N, C-alpha and C positions, 0 to 999 in steps of 0.2 A: 769513436763511436763503437759500441759493442754489438756484436752479432748474436749475443745471447738472447734466447727467447724463452718465455715461460708459457706453458699450456695449462689452462684451467678447464676443469670439467664443469661447465655452467650448470648442468643438471644437478650436480651435488650442491652447488652454492645455492641454487634456488630452492631445492627440495629439502635441504637440511640433511639429517641423517636418514638412513634407510636405503633400501634397494630401489633401482629404477625399473619400472615396468614397461610394457609395450606402449607405444604412443597411441593416441586416439583422439577423437573429437571431444570437446568440452561441451557438456550439456547443462544449460541453465534452465531450471524449471521455475516458472513464474505463475503463481496462483492468480488467475484472472477472474475469479468469482466476483460477480457484482450482484448486490441486493438492491432491488428497487422497492421503495416504500411509498405508498400513496396515502396522503392526508386528504381525505375526501371532504371533511368538515373544517371550515376555517378555524384556525387556532393559533395562539401565540407560542405555545409550547408543544413540540412534537416529541413524543416518547417512542423510540424506535427499537424494537427487538429484532436483531438481524441474524443471529446464530452463525456468524462468520468466524467466531472464535479468534478475533483479532480486533485491533483498534483501527478501523478503516478510515480512509479519507471520505469526506462527506461533501457532496455537491447538491444544492437544493435549487429547484426551479418552481416558479408559480405556474398556474394553469395556462399562461401564455408562453411558457418555456423560457422565461427570463430568469437568469440566475439571481438568487436572493441570498445575501450573506446574513447568517445568524450566529449566535454564540453556541458552539458545539461543546458539550460536556460528555466525556466518556464515563459512564456509570461503572461498567466493567467491560470485558472483552466481547460481550454479546448485546450490550445495551448502550444506546446513545440518546441524549436529550439535546434537542436543538431549540433555542429560544430566540424569538423575533420581537421587534418593536411593535408590530401590528399583526393582527390575525389574517391569515390567508390560507388557501388550500393549494396543493401542488404535489410534487414528488421529490423524494430524496434518493440520490444514487450513492450507494456505499460500495467501495471496493478497496 
């Protein structure tokens, strides 16, 4: 059995080429913007302009706060169309 040992600089392996700077905390920034859309008049199609500049997740609830599943269509990064089988009113939460 050999007593040879090899030392690796893990920082170089992980970071690739380039210098190593001082250590520090890792900061993760998560955009937690939520847009709430209210559909006051019962409708089967909800056209939502949200101005979030992204393709957000969409959760819809009726006036009793029951989640309702619809067909979500992203028109662009600021507009969503949600289509349902029957007309109702409620809210859409986009984030």
